[in-house]
Structure formats: structure tokens, C-alpha cells
PQR file with spaces between the fields and no chain letter, atoms N, CA, C, O and H, PARSE charges and radii, in Angstrom:
ATOM       1  N    UNK     1       0.844   -1.167    0.000 -0.4000 1.5000
ATOM       2  CA   UNK     1       0.000    0.000    0.000 -0.0000 2.0000
ATOM       3  C    UNK     1       0.895    1.237    0.000  0.5500 1.7000
ATOM       4  O    UNK     1       1.861    1.325    0.757 -0.5500 1.4000
ATOM       5  N    UNK     2       0.565    2.153   -0.831 -0.4000 1.5000
ATOM       6  CA   UNK     2       1.363    3.377   -0.929 -0.0000 2.0000
ATOM       7  C    UNK     2       0.945    4.368    0.152  0.5500 1.7000
ATOM       8  O    UNK     2      -0.237    4.507    0.470 -0.5500 1.4000
ATOM       9  H    UNK     2      -0.221    2.082   -1.446  0.4000 1.0000
ATOM      10  N    UNK     3       1.917    5.034    0.694 -0.4000 1.5000
ATOM      11  CA   UNK     3       1.629    6.062    1.683 -0.0000 2.0000
ATOM      12  C    UNK     3       1.398    7.396    0.965  0.5500 1.7000
ATOM      13  O    UNK     3       1.818    7.566   -0.179 -0.5500 1.4000
ATOM      14  H    UNK     3       2.877    4.920    0.436  0.4000 1.0000
ATOM      15  N    UNK     4       0.734    8.335    1.630 -0.4000 1.5000
ATOM      16  CA   UNK     4       0.563    9.652    1.005 -0.0000 2.0000
ATOM      17  C    UNK     4       1.902   10.304    0.651  0.5500 1.7000
ATOM      18  O    UNK     4       2.008   11.017   -0.347 -0.5500 1.4000
ATOM      19  H    UNK     4       0.392    8.197    2.560  0.4000 1.0000
ATOM      20  N    UNK     5       2.915   10.053    1.470 -0.4000 1.5000
ATOM      21  CA   UNK     5       4.230   10.620    1.186 -0.0000 2.0000
ATOM      22  C    UNK     5       4.813   10.043   -0.107  0.5500 1.7000
ATOM      23  O    UNK     5       5.440   10.758   -0.889 -0.5500 1.4000
ATOM      24  H    UNK     5       2.829    9.473    2.280  0.4000 1.0000
ATOM      25  N    UNK     6       4.600    8.746   -0.320 -0.4000 1.5000
ATOM      26  CA   UNK     6       5.102    8.120   -1.544 -0.0000 2.0000
ATOM      27  C    UNK     6       4.412    8.694   -2.775  0.5500 1.7000
ATOM      28  O    UNK     6       5.049    8.901   -3.808 -0.5500 1.4000
ATOM      29  H    UNK     6       4.091    8.165    0.315  0.4000 1.0000
ATOM      30  N    UNK     7       3.125    8.947   -2.666 -0.4000 1.5000
ATOM      31  CA   UNK     7       2.380    9.512   -3.791 -0.0000 2.0000
ATOM      32  C    UNK     7       2.893   10.916   -4.100  0.5500 1.7000
ATOM      33  O    UNK     7       3.155   11.249   -5.256 -0.5500 1.4000
ATOM      34  H    UNK     7       2.608    8.778   -1.827  0.4000 1.0000
ATOM      35  N    UNK     8       3.033   11.733   -3.059 -0.4000 1.5000
ATOM      36  CA   UNK     8       3.436   13.122   -3.299 -0.0000 2.0000
ATOM      37  C    UNK     8       4.896   13.243   -3.741  0.5500 1.7000
ATOM      38  O    UNK     8       5.253   14.209   -4.415 -0.5500 1.4000
ATOM      39  H    UNK     8       2.820   11.462   -2.121  0.4000 1.0000
ATOM      40  N    UNK     9       5.738   12.287   -3.377 -0.4000 1.5000
ATOM      41  CA   UNK     9       7.155   12.386   -3.747 -0.0000 2.0000
ATOM      42  C    UNK     9       7.502   11.599   -5.013  0.5500 1.7000
ATOM      43  O    UNK     9       8.659   11.582   -5.431 -0.5500 1.4000
ATOM      44  H    UNK     9       5.448   11.502   -2.829  0.4000 1.0000
ATOM      45  N    UNK    10       6.518   10.956   -5.619 -0.4000 1.5000
ATOM      46  CA   UNK    10       6.771   10.151   -6.807 -0.0000 2.0000
ATOM      47  C    UNK    10       7.256   11.028   -7.952  0.5500 1.7000
ATOM      48  O    UNK    10       6.661   12.067   -8.237 -0.5500 1.4000
ATOM      49  H    UNK    10       5.577   10.970   -5.279  0.4000 1.0000
ATOM      50  N    UNK    11       8.331   10.613   -8.608 -0.4000 1.5000
ATOM      51  CA   UNK    11       8.838   11.309   -9.784 -0.0000 2.0000
ATOM      52  C    UNK    11       8.878   10.328  -10.945  0.5500 1.7000
ATOM      53  O    UNK    11       9.005    9.119  -10.748 -0.5500 1.4000
ATOM      54  H    UNK    11       8.814    9.769   -8.376  0.4000 1.0000
ATOM      55  N    UNK    12       8.771   10.849  -12.135 -0.4000 1.5000
ATOM      56  CA   UNK    12       8.792   10.023  -13.344 -0.0000 2.0000
ATOM      57  C    UNK    12       9.970   10.455  -14.209  0.5500 1.7000
ATOM      58  O    UNK    12      10.331   11.631  -14.244 -0.5500 1.4000
ATOM      59  H    UNK    12       8.667   11.830  -12.296  0.4000 1.0000
ATOM      60  N    UNK    13      10.561    9.492  -14.903 -0.4000 1.5000
ATOM      61  CA   UNK    13      11.653    9.867  -15.812 -0.0000 2.0000
ATOM      62  C    UNK    13      11.102   10.675  -16.987  0.5500 1.7000
ATOM      63  O    UNK    13      10.006   10.412  -17.482 -0.5500 1.4000
ATOM      64  H    UNK    13      10.268    8.537  -14.874  0.4000 1.0000
ATOM      65  N    UNK    14      11.866   11.633  -17.408 -0.4000 1.5000
ATOM      66  CA   UNK    14      11.455   12.464  -18.549 -0.0000 2.0000
ATOM      67  C    UNK    14      11.527   11.655  -19.841  0.5500 1.7000
ATOM      68  O    UNK    14      12.429   10.840  -20.032 -0.5500 1.4000
ATOM      69  H    UNK    14      12.756   11.846  -17.005  0.4000 1.0000
ATOM      70  N    UNK    15      10.570   11.894  -20.711 -0.4000 1.5000
ATOM      71  CA   UNK    15      10.553   11.255  -22.019 -0.0000 2.0000
ATOM      72  C    UNK    15      11.416   12.068  -22.979  0.5500 1.7000
ATOM      73  O    UNK    15      11.928   13.130  -22.627 -0.5500 1.4000
ATOM      74  H    UNK    15       9.837   12.556  -20.556  0.4000 1.0000
ATOM      75  N    UNK    16      11.560   11.572  -24.150 -0.4000 1.5000
ATOM      76  CA   UNK    16      12.417   12.207  -25.159 -0.0000 2.0000
ATOM      77  C    UNK    16      11.972   13.638  -25.451  0.5500 1.7000
ATOM      78  O    UNK    16      12.820   14.517  -25.604 -0.5500 1.4000
ATOM      79  H    UNK    16      11.144   10.709  -24.437  0.4000 1.0000
ATOM      80  N    UNK    17      10.697   13.889  -25.530 -0.4000 1.5000
ATOM      81  CA   UNK    17      10.183   15.208  -25.904 -0.0000 2.0000
ATOM      82  C    UNK    17       9.992   16.122  -24.694  0.5500 1.7000
ATOM      83  O    UNK    17       9.430   17.206  -24.848 -0.5500 1.4000
ATOM      84  H    UNK    17      10.008   13.174  -25.406  0.4000 1.0000
ATOM      85  N    UNK    18      10.421   15.743  -23.539 -0.4000 1.5000
ATOM      86  CA   UNK    18      10.310   16.604  -22.369 -0.0000 2.0000
ATOM      87  C    UNK    18       9.126   16.284  -21.476  0.5500 1.7000
ATOM      88  O    UNK    18       8.997   16.862  -20.397 -0.5500 1.4000
ATOM      89  H    UNK    18      10.877   14.862  -23.414  0.4000 1.0000
ATOM      90  N    UNK    19       8.260   15.373  -21.903 -0.4000 1.5000
ATOM      91  CA   UNK    19       7.129   14.956  -21.075 -0.0000 2.0000
ATOM      92  C    UNK    19       7.535   13.778  -20.199  0.5500 1.7000
ATOM      93  O    UNK    19       8.722   13.506  -20.015 -0.5500 1.4000
ATOM      94  H    UNK    19       8.365   14.904  -22.779  0.4000 1.0000
ATOM      95  N    UNK    20       6.567   13.102  -19.677 -0.4000 1.5000
ATOM      96  CA   UNK    20       6.842   11.939  -18.835 -0.0000 2.0000
ATOM      97  C    UNK    20       6.656   10.663  -19.632  0.5500 1.7000
ATOM      98  O    UNK    20       5.871   10.615  -20.579 -0.5500 1.4000
ATOM      99  H    UNK    20       5.603   13.322  -19.827  0.4000 1.0000
ATOM     100  N    UNK    21       7.394    9.619  -19.236 -0.4000 1.5000
ATOM     101  CA   UNK    21       7.256    8.332  -19.897 -0.0000 2.0000
ATOM     102  C    UNK    21       5.891    7.736  -19.591  0.5500 1.7000
ATOM     103  O    UNK    21       5.539    7.540  -18.427 -0.5500 1.4000
ATOM     104  H    UNK    21       8.031    9.658  -18.467  0.4000 1.0000
ATOM     105  N    UNK    22       5.135    7.453  -20.622 -0.4000 1.5000
ATOM     106  CA   UNK    22       3.763    6.956  -20.455 -0.0000 2.0000
ATOM     107  C    UNK    22       3.725    5.653  -19.671  0.5500 1.7000
ATOM     108  O    UNK    22       2.824    5.451  -18.857 -0.5500 1.4000
ATOM     109  H    UNK    22       5.421    7.612  -21.567  0.4000 1.0000
ATOM     110  N    UNK    23       4.677    4.776  -19.898 -0.4000 1.5000
ATOM     111  CA   UNK    23       4.675    3.477  -19.215 -0.0000 2.0000
ATOM     112  C    UNK    23       4.852    3.670  -17.714  0.5500 1.7000
ATOM     113  O    UNK    23       4.177    3.010  -16.924 -0.5500 1.4000
ATOM     114  H    UNK    23       5.409    4.940  -20.559  0.4000 1.0000
ATOM     115  N    UNK    24       5.749    4.563  -17.314 -0.4000 1.5000
ATOM     116  CA   UNK    24       5.979    4.806  -15.886 -0.0000 2.0000
ATOM     117  C    UNK    24       4.745    5.417  -15.238  0.5500 1.7000
ATOM     118  O    UNK    24       4.369    5.034  -14.130 -0.5500 1.4000
ATOM     119  H    UNK    24       6.297    5.099  -17.956  0.4000 1.0000
ATOM     120  N    UNK    25       4.120    6.357  -15.916 -0.4000 1.5000
ATOM     121  CA   UNK    25       2.911    6.998  -15.377 -0.0000 2.0000
ATOM     122  C    UNK    25       1.785    5.981  -15.285  0.5500 1.7000
ATOM     123  O    UNK    25       1.089    5.918  -14.272 -0.5500 1.4000
ATOM     124  H    UNK    25       4.426    6.668  -16.816  0.4000 1.0000
ATOM     125  N    UNK    26       1.597    5.186  -16.332 -0.4000 1.5000
ATOM     126  CA   UNK    26       0.543    4.170  -16.325 -0.0000 2.0000
ATOM     127  C    UNK    26       0.750    3.159  -15.204  0.5500 1.7000
ATOM     128  O    UNK    26      -0.205    2.767  -14.535 -0.5500 1.4000
ATOM     129  H    UNK    26       2.162    5.237  -17.155  0.4000 1.0000
ATOM     130  N    UNK    27       1.992    2.737  -14.998 -0.4000 1.5000
ATOM     131  CA   UNK    27       2.303    1.784  -13.927 -0.0000 2.0000
ATOM     132  C    UNK    27       1.978    2.386  -12.558  0.5500 1.7000
ATOM     133  O    UNK    27       1.401    1.722  -11.696 -0.5500 1.4000
ATOM     134  H    UNK    27       2.768    3.055  -15.542  0.4000 1.0000
ATOM     135  N    UNK    28       2.353    3.641  -12.376 -0.4000 1.5000
ATOM     136  CA   UNK    28       2.072    4.329  -11.113 -0.0000 2.0000
ATOM     137  C    UNK    28       0.564    4.454  -10.894  0.5500 1.7000
ATOM     138  O    UNK    28       0.073    4.190   -9.797 -0.5500 1.4000
ATOM     139  H    UNK    28       2.822    4.180  -13.077  0.4000 1.0000
ATOM     140  N    UNK    29      -0.159    4.848  -11.919 -0.4000 1.5000
ATOM     141  CA   UNK    29      -1.614    4.997  -11.796 -0.0000 2.0000
ATOM     142  C    UNK    29      -2.299    3.663  -11.532  0.5500 1.7000
ATOM     143  O    UNK    29      -3.279    3.609  -10.789 -0.5500 1.4000
ATOM     144  H    UNK    29       0.240    5.062  -12.811  0.4000 1.0000
ATOM     145  N    UNK    30      -1.795    2.585  -12.132 -0.4000 1.5000
ATOM     146  CA   UNK    30      -2.358    1.257  -11.870 -0.0000 2.0000
ATOM     147  C    UNK    30      -2.192    0.885  -10.399  0.5500 1.7000
ATOM     148  O    UNK    30      -3.129    0.401   -9.764 -0.5500 1.4000
ATOM     149  H    UNK    30      -0.998    2.629  -12.735  0.4000 1.0000
ATOM     150  N    UNK    31      -0.993    1.113   -9.864 -0.4000 1.5000
ATOM     151  CA   UNK    31      -0.746    0.813   -8.452 -0.0000 2.0000
ATOM     152  C    UNK    31      -1.620    1.686   -7.551  0.5500 1.7000
ATOM     153  O    UNK    31      -2.190    1.205   -6.572 -0.5500 1.4000
ATOM     154  H    UNK    31      -0.232    1.506  -10.380  0.4000 1.0000
ATOM     155  N    UNK    32      -1.717    2.951   -7.885 -0.4000 1.5000
ATOM     156  CA   UNK    32      -2.535    3.878   -7.107 -0.0000 2.0000
ATOM     157  C    UNK    32      -4.007    3.467   -7.152  0.5500 1.7000
ATOM     158  O    UNK    32      -4.708    3.551   -6.144 -0.5500 1.4000
ATOM     159  H    UNK    32      -1.253    3.342   -8.680  0.4000 1.0000
ATOM     160  N    UNK    33      -4.471    3.027   -8.311 -0.4000 1.5000
ATOM     161  CA   UNK    33      -5.855    2.576   -8.457 -0.0000 2.0000
ATOM     162  C    UNK    33      -6.115    1.336   -7.613  0.5500 1.7000
ATOM     163  O    UNK    33      -7.163    1.229   -6.976 -0.5500 1.4000
ATOM     164  H    UNK    33      -3.902    2.958   -9.130  0.4000 1.0000
ATOM     165  N    UNK    34      -5.166    0.394   -7.602 -0.4000 1.5000
ATOM     166  CA   UNK    34      -5.306   -0.807   -6.772 -0.0000 2.0000
ATOM     167  C    UNK    34      -5.417   -0.439   -5.300  0.5500 1.7000
ATOM     168  O    UNK    34      -6.289   -0.937   -4.588 -0.5500 1.4000
ATOM     169  H    UNK    34      -4.315    0.481   -8.119  0.4000 1.0000
ATOM     170  N    UNK    35      -4.525    0.437   -4.852 -0.4000 1.5000
ATOM     171  CA   UNK    35      -4.539    0.853   -3.449 -0.0000 2.0000
ATOM     172  C    UNK    35      -5.837    1.576   -3.098  0.5500 1.7000
ATOM     173  O    UNK    35      -6.439    1.315   -2.056 -0.5500 1.4000
ATOM     174  H    UNK    35      -3.816    0.841   -5.430  0.4000 1.0000
ATOM     175  N    UNK    36      -6.258    2.475   -3.964 -0.4000 1.5000
ATOM     176  CA   UNK    36      -7.483    3.232   -3.717 -0.0000 2.0000
ATOM     177  C    UNK    36      -8.690    2.294   -3.662  0.5500 1.7000
ATOM     178  O    UNK    36      -9.560    2.444   -2.804 -0.5500 1.4000
ATOM     179  H    UNK    36      -5.769    2.686   -4.811  0.4000 1.0000
ATOM     180  N    UNK    37      -8.737    1.336   -4.572 -0.4000 1.5000
ATOM     181  CA   UNK    37      -9.841    0.381   -4.589 -0.0000 2.0000
ATOM     182  C    UNK    37      -9.885   -0.415   -3.290  0.5500 1.7000
ATOM     183  O    UNK    37     -10.953   -0.616   -2.710 -0.5500 1.4000
ATOM     184  H    UNK    37      -8.030    1.214   -5.269  0.4000 1.0000
ATOM     185  N    UNK    38      -8.726   -0.864   -2.841 -0.4000 1.5000
ATOM     186  CA   UNK    38      -8.645   -1.613   -1.586 -0.0000 2.0000
ATOM     187  C    UNK    38      -9.117   -0.755   -0.410  0.5500 1.7000
ATOM     188  O    UNK    38      -9.887   -1.218    0.432 -0.5500 1.4000
ATOM     189  H    UNK    38      -7.859   -0.702   -3.311  0.4000 1.0000
ATOM     190  N    UNK    39      -8.659    0.480   -0.356 -0.4000 1.5000
ATOM     191  CA   UNK    39      -9.058    1.385    0.725 -0.0000 2.0000
ATOM     192  C    UNK    39     -10.556    1.686    0.675  0.5500 1.7000
ATOM     193  O    UNK    39     -11.210    1.769    1.714 -0.5500 1.4000
ATOM     194  H    UNK    39      -8.034    0.857   -1.040  0.4000 1.0000
ATOM     195  N    UNK    40     -11.095    1.847   -0.528 -0.4000 1.5000
ATOM     196  CA   UNK    40     -12.517    2.126   -0.684 -0.0000 2.0000
ATOM     197  C    UNK    40     -13.355    0.961   -0.171  0.5500 1.7000
ATOM     198  O    UNK    40     -14.343    1.160    0.536 -0.5500 1.4000
ATOM     199  H    UNK    40     -10.563    1.779   -1.372  0.4000 1.0000
ATOM     200  N    UNK    41     -12.952   -0.260   -0.532 -0.4000 1.5000
ATOM     201  CA   UNK    41     -13.677   -1.443   -0.062 -0.0000 2.0000
ATOM     202  C    UNK    41     -13.581   -1.588    1.450  0.5500 1.7000
ATOM     203  O    UNK    41     -14.568   -1.902    2.115 -0.5500 1.4000
ATOM     204  H    UNK    41     -12.150   -0.422   -1.106  0.4000 1.0000
ATOM     205  N    UNK    42     -12.382   -1.355    1.991 -0.4000 1.5000
ATOM     206  CA   UNK    42     -12.185   -1.451    3.432 -0.0000 2.0000
ATOM     207  C    UNK    42     -13.014   -0.391    4.162  0.5500 1.7000
ATOM     208  O    UNK    42     -13.619   -0.667    5.198 -0.5500 1.4000
ATOM     209  H    UNK    42     -11.581   -1.100    1.451  0.4000 1.0000
ATOM     210  N    UNK    43     -13.031    0.802    3.618 -0.4000 1.5000
ATOM     211  CA   UNK    43     -13.806    1.883    4.216 -0.0000 2.0000
ATOM     212  C    UNK    43     -15.299    1.548    4.219  0.5500 1.7000
ATOM     213  O    UNK    43     -15.987    1.788    5.212 -0.5500 1.4000
ATOM     214  H    UNK    43     -12.539    1.026    2.777  0.4000 1.0000
ATOM     215  N    UNK    44     -15.794    1.002    3.127 -0.4000 1.5000
ATOM     216  CA   UNK    44     -17.199    0.616    3.034 -0.0000 2.0000
ATOM     217  C    UNK    44     -17.531   -0.467    4.064  0.5500 1.7000
ATOM     218  O    UNK    44     -18.565   -0.405    4.729 -0.5500 1.4000
ATOM     219  H    UNK    44     -15.235    0.807    2.320  0.4000 1.0000
ATOM     220  N    UNK    45     -16.647   -1.455    4.187 -0.4000 1.5000
ATOM     221  CA   UNK    45     -16.862   -2.529    5.153 -0.0000 2.0000
ATOM     222  C    UNK    45     -16.849   -1.988    6.580  0.5500 1.7000
ATOM     223  O    UNK    45     -17.673   -2.390    7.402 -0.5500 1.4000
ATOM     224  H    UNK    45     -15.807   -1.505    3.646  0.4000 1.0000
ATOM     225  N    UNK    46     -15.926   -1.085    6.875 -0.4000 1.5000
ATOM     226  CA   UNK    46     -15.841   -0.523    8.222 -0.0000 2.0000
ATOM     227  C    UNK    46     -17.058    0.340    8.555  0.5500 1.7000
ATOM     228  O    UNK    46     -17.531    0.339    9.692 -0.5500 1.4000
ATOM     229  H    UNK    46     -15.257   -0.760    6.207  0.4000 1.0000
ATOM     230  N    UNK    47     -17.557    1.065    7.577 -0.4000 1.5000
ATOM     231  CA   UNK    47     -18.777    1.857    7.796 -0.0000 2.0000
ATOM     232  C    UNK    47     -19.953    0.934    8.118  0.5500 1.7000
ATOM     233  O    UNK    47     -20.775    1.241    8.982 -0.5500 1.4000
ATOM     234  H    UNK    47     -17.174    1.066    6.654  0.4000 1.0000
ATOM     235  N    UNK    48     -20.024   -0.191    7.419 -0.4000 1.5000
ATOM     236  CA   UNK    48     -21.082   -1.166    7.706 -0.0000 2.0000
ATOM     237  C    UNK    48     -20.944   -1.734    9.104  0.5500 1.7000
ATOM     238  O    UNK    48     -21.934   -1.906    9.815 -0.5500 1.4000
ATOM     239  H    UNK    48     -19.357   -0.440    6.717  0.4000 1.0000
ATOM     240  N    UNK    49     -19.728   -2.020    9.489 -0.4000 1.5000
ATOM     241  CA   UNK    49     -19.470   -2.565   10.840 -0.0000 2.0000
ATOM     242  C    UNK    49     -19.831   -1.540   11.913  0.5500 1.7000
ATOM     243  O    UNK    49     -20.418   -1.890   12.937 -0.5500 1.4000
ATOM     244  H    UNK    49     -18.924   -1.880    8.911  0.4000 1.0000
ATOM     245  N    UNK    50     -19.483   -0.288   11.682 -0.4000 1.5000
ATOM     246  CA   UNK    50     -19.836    0.778   12.627 -0.0000 2.0000
ATOM     247  C    UNK    50     -21.350    0.872   12.770  0.5500 1.7000
ATOM     248  O    UNK    50     -21.865    1.036   13.876 -0.5500 1.4000
ATOM     249  H    UNK    50     -19.006   -0.004   10.851  0.4000 1.0000
ATOM     250  N    UNK    51     -22.056    0.770   11.659 -0.4000 1.5000
ATOM     251  CA   UNK    51     -23.522    0.827   11.704 -0.0000 2.0000
ATOM     252  C    UNK    51     -24.071   -0.327   12.545  0.5500 1.7000
ATOM     253  O    UNK    51     -24.963   -0.127   13.369 -0.5500 1.4000
ATOM     254  H    UNK    51     -21.637    0.636   10.761  0.4000 1.0000
ATOM     255  N    UNK    52     -23.540   -1.526   12.336 -0.4000 1.5000
ATOM     256  CA   UNK    52     -23.977   -2.687   13.112 -0.0000 2.0000
ATOM     257  C    UNK    52     -23.717   -2.480   14.604  0.5500 1.7000
ATOM     258  O    UNK    52     -24.580   -2.761   15.435 -0.5500 1.4000
ATOM     259  H    UNK    52     -22.816   -1.687   11.666  0.4000 1.0000
ATOM     260  N    UNK    53     -22.544   -1.994   14.931 -0.4000 1.5000
ATOM     261  CA   UNK    53     -22.190   -1.796   16.336 -0.0000 2.0000
ATOM     262  C    UNK    53     -23.048   -0.710   16.986  0.5500 1.7000
ATOM     263  O    UNK    53     -23.436   -0.835   18.148 -0.5500 1.4000
ATOM     264  H    UNK    53     -21.843   -1.765   14.256  0.4000 1.0000
ATOM     265  N    UNK    54     -23.341    0.347   16.241 -0.4000 1.5000
ATOM     266  CA   UNK    54     -24.215    1.392   16.774 -0.0000 2.0000
ATOM     267  C    UNK    54     -25.625    0.862   17.019  0.5500 1.7000
ATOM     268  O    UNK    54     -26.268    1.228   18.003 -0.5500 1.4000
ATOM     269  H    UNK    54     -23.026    0.448   15.297  0.4000 1.0000
ATOM     270  N    UNK    55     -26.101    0.003   16.125 -0.4000 1.5000
ATOM     271  CA   UNK    55     -27.419   -0.605   16.328 -0.0000 2.0000
ATOM     272  C    UNK    55     -27.417   -1.494   17.569  0.5500 1.7000
ATOM     273  O    UNK    55     -28.386   -1.516   18.328 -0.5500 1.4000
ATOM     274  H    UNK    55     -25.579   -0.294   15.326  0.4000 1.0000
ATOM     275  N    UNK    56     -26.338   -2.214   17.768 -0.4000 1.5000
ATOM     276  CA   UNK    56     -26.215   -3.081   18.941 -0.0000 2.0000
ATOM     277  C    UNK    56     -26.176   -2.239   20.221  0.5500 1.7000
ATOM     278  O    UNK    56     -26.793   -2.602   21.222 -0.5500 1.4000
ATOM     279  H    UNK    56     -25.551   -2.196   17.152  0.4000 1.0000
ATOM     280  N    UNK    57     -25.457   -1.125   20.188 -0.4000 1.5000
ATOM     281  CA   UNK    57     -25.414   -0.225   21.343 -0.0000 2.0000
ATOM     282  C    UNK    57     -26.805    0.294   21.658  0.5500 1.7000
ATOM     283  O    UNK    57     -27.205    0.332   22.822 -0.5500 1.4000
ATOM     284  H    UNK    57     -24.955   -0.830   19.374  0.4000 1.0000
ATOM     285  N    UNK    58     -27.546    0.693   20.633 -0.4000 1.5000
ATOM     286  CA   UNK    58     -28.919    1.176   20.844 -0.0000 2.0000
ATOM     287  C    UNK    58     -29.780    0.083   21.469  0.5500 1.7000
ATOM     288  O    UNK    58     -30.593    0.349   22.354 -0.5500 1.4000
ATOM     289  H    UNK    58     -27.221    0.662   19.688  0.4000 1.0000
ATOM     290  N    UNK    59     -29.595   -1.140   21.002 -0.4000 1.5000
ATOM     291  CA   UNK    59     -30.353   -2.270   21.551 -0.0000 2.0000
ATOM     292  C    UNK    59     -30.030   -2.459   23.034  0.5500 1.7000
ATOM     293  O    UNK    59     -30.930   -2.651   23.852 -0.5500 1.4000
ATOM     294  H    UNK    59     -28.934   -1.356   20.282  0.4000 1.0000
ATOM     295  N    UNK    60     -28.756   -2.403   23.369 -0.4000 1.5000
ATOM     296  CA   UNK    60     -28.359   -2.566   24.774 -0.0000 2.0000
ATOM     297  C    UNK    60     -28.863   -1.406   25.635  0.5500 1.7000
ATOM     298  O    UNK    60     -29.212   -1.606   26.799 -0.5500 1.4000
ATOM     299  H    UNK    60     -28.026   -2.247   22.704  0.4000 1.0000
ATOM     300  N    UNK    61     -28.901   -0.219   25.083 -0.4000 1.5000
ATOM     301  CA   UNK    61     -29.430    0.927   25.835 -0.0000 2.0000
ATOM     302  C    UNK    61     -30.916    0.741   26.133  0.5500 1.7000
ATOM     303  O    UNK    61     -31.382    1.069   27.224 -0.5500 1.4000
ATOM     304  H    UNK    61     -28.617   -0.056   24.138  0.4000 1.0000
ATOM     305  N    UNK    62     -31.644    0.222   25.174 -0.4000 1.5000
ATOM     306  CA   UNK    62     -33.071   -0.029   25.387 -0.0000 2.0000
ATOM     307  C    UNK    62     -33.272   -1.083   26.470  0.5500 1.7000
ATOM     308  O    UNK    62     -34.150   -0.951   27.323 -0.5500 1.4000
ATOM     309  H    UNK    62     -31.266   -0.044   24.288  0.4000 1.0000
ATOM     310  N    UNK    63     -32.459   -2.118   26.428 -0.4000 1.5000
ATOM     311  CA   UNK    63     -32.538   -3.158   27.456 -0.0000 2.0000
ATOM     312  C    UNK    63     -32.217   -2.557   28.823  0.5500 1.7000
ATOM     313  O    UNK    63     -32.888   -2.849   29.812 -0.5500 1.4000
ATOM     314  H    UNK    63     -31.746   -2.225   25.736  0.4000 1.0000
ATOM     315  N    UNK    64     -31.190   -1.719   28.867 -0.4000 1.5000
ATOM     316  CA   UNK    64     -30.808   -1.074   30.120 -0.0000 2.0000
ATOM     317  C    UNK    64     -31.952   -0.210   30.654  0.5500 1.7000
ATOM     318  O    UNK    64     -32.257   -0.249   31.846 -0.5500 1.4000
ATOM     319  H    UNK    64     -30.644   -1.481   28.063  0.4000 1.0000
ATOM     320  N    UNK    65     -32.572    0.556   29.787 -0.4000 1.5000
ATOM     321  CA   UNK    65     -33.695    1.407   30.214 -0.0000 2.0000
ATOM     322  C    UNK    65     -34.855    0.560   30.732  0.5500 1.7000
ATOM     323  O    UNK    65     -35.497    0.917   31.720 -0.5500 1.4000
ATOM     324  H    UNK    65     -32.324    0.588   28.819  0.4000 1.0000
ATOM     325  N    UNK    66     -35.119   -0.549   30.071 -0.4000 1.5000
ATOM     326  CA   UNK    66     -36.195   -1.432   30.513 -0.0000 2.0000
ATOM     327  C    UNK    66     -35.879   -2.032   31.888  0.5500 1.7000
ATOM     328  O    UNK    66     -36.758   -2.135   32.743 -0.5500 1.4000
ATOM     329  H    UNK    66     -34.598   -0.839   29.269  0.4000 1.0000
ATOM     330  N    UNK    67     -34.632   -2.422   32.090 -0.4000 1.5000
ATOM     331  CA   UNK    67     -34.234   -2.990   33.364 -0.0000 2.0000
ATOM     332  C    UNK    67     -34.323   -1.940   34.485  0.5500 1.7000
ATOM     333  O    UNK    67     -34.754   -2.245   35.596 -0.5500 1.4000
ATOM     334  H    UNK    67     -33.918   -2.338   31.395  0.4000 1.0000
ATOM     335  N    UNK    68     -33.915   -0.716   34.183 -0.4000 1.5000
ATOM     336  CA   UNK    68     -34.002    0.352   35.181 -0.0000 2.0000
ATOM     337  C    UNK    68     -35.467    0.620   35.560  0.5500 1.7000
ATOM     338  O    UNK    68     -35.806    0.785   36.732 -0.5500 1.4000
ATOM     339  H    UNK    68     -33.565   -0.467   33.280  0.4000 1.0000
ATOM     340  N    UNK    69     -36.306    0.657   34.546 -0.4000 1.5000
ATOM     341  CA   UNK    69     -37.733    0.908   34.801 -0.0000 2.0000
ATOM     342  C    UNK    69     -38.333   -0.236   35.623  0.5500 1.7000
ATOM     343  O    UNK    69     -39.152   -0.004   36.512 -0.5500 1.4000
ATOM     344  H    UNK    69     -36.031    0.523   33.594  0.4000 1.0000
ATOM     345  N    UNK    70     -37.932   -1.438   35.328 -0.4000 1.5000
ATOM     346  CA   UNK    70     -38.441   -2.596   36.065 -0.0000 2.0000
ATOM     347  C    UNK    70     -37.978   -2.560   37.520  0.5500 1.7000
ATOM     348  O    UNK    70     -38.746   -2.867   38.431 -0.5500 1.4000
ATOM     349  H    UNK    70     -37.267   -1.626   34.606  0.4000 1.0000
ATOM     350  N    UNK    71     -36.720   -2.184   37.729 -0.4000 1.5000
ATOM     351  CA   UNK    71     -36.184   -2.132   39.088 -0.0000 2.0000
ATOM     352  C    UNK    71     -36.810   -1.005   39.914  0.5500 1.7000
ATOM     353  O    UNK    71     -36.957   -1.129   41.130 -0.5500 1.4000
ATOM     354  H    UNK    71     -36.096   -1.934   36.989  0.4000 1.0000
ATOM     355  N    UNK    72     -37.164    0.057   39.269 -0.4000 1.5000
ATOM     356  CA   UNK    72     -37.776    1.167   39.986 -0.0000 2.0000
ATOM     357  C    UNK    72     -39.227    0.862   40.266  0.5500 1.7000
ATOM     358  O    UNK    72     -39.925    1.679   40.867 -0.5500 1.4000
ATOM     359  H    UNK    72     -37.044    0.158   38.281  0.4000 1.0000
């Protein structure tokens, strides 16, 4: 996985006409796309997990309130 520092410090060899070598840029973009895709999927999964855990917390709070009301 590439770090933000690696992305910002990435340099490409100059091509003959003064631009960048297409193969090097394409390779870098492919790697960046793979990393981004992985992070996007992980982020989506974690958001789903957070939602599940928040629902569970709400459920436990309701149980707690019911128990308090019963005890009182």
C-alpha cells in the first residue's frame, strides 16, 4: 500500500520530448488505483461494521432502560 508521502514524492523519468514516460505513469496509476480500490472497499466494510455496532449499542441501551424501569 502506498503512503501519502510516496504519492506526493513520486517522480517520473522524462521522455524524449520533455514529457513523462507513459509506461511509468501508467504503472504508477495502476498501483494507485489498486490501493485506492482496496481502501474504498475497506472503508465501506468498516462503515457497515460501525452501523452494526451502533445498532447493537442502541439495543443494549433499550434493554438497560427497561431494566431500570423494572427495578424502579
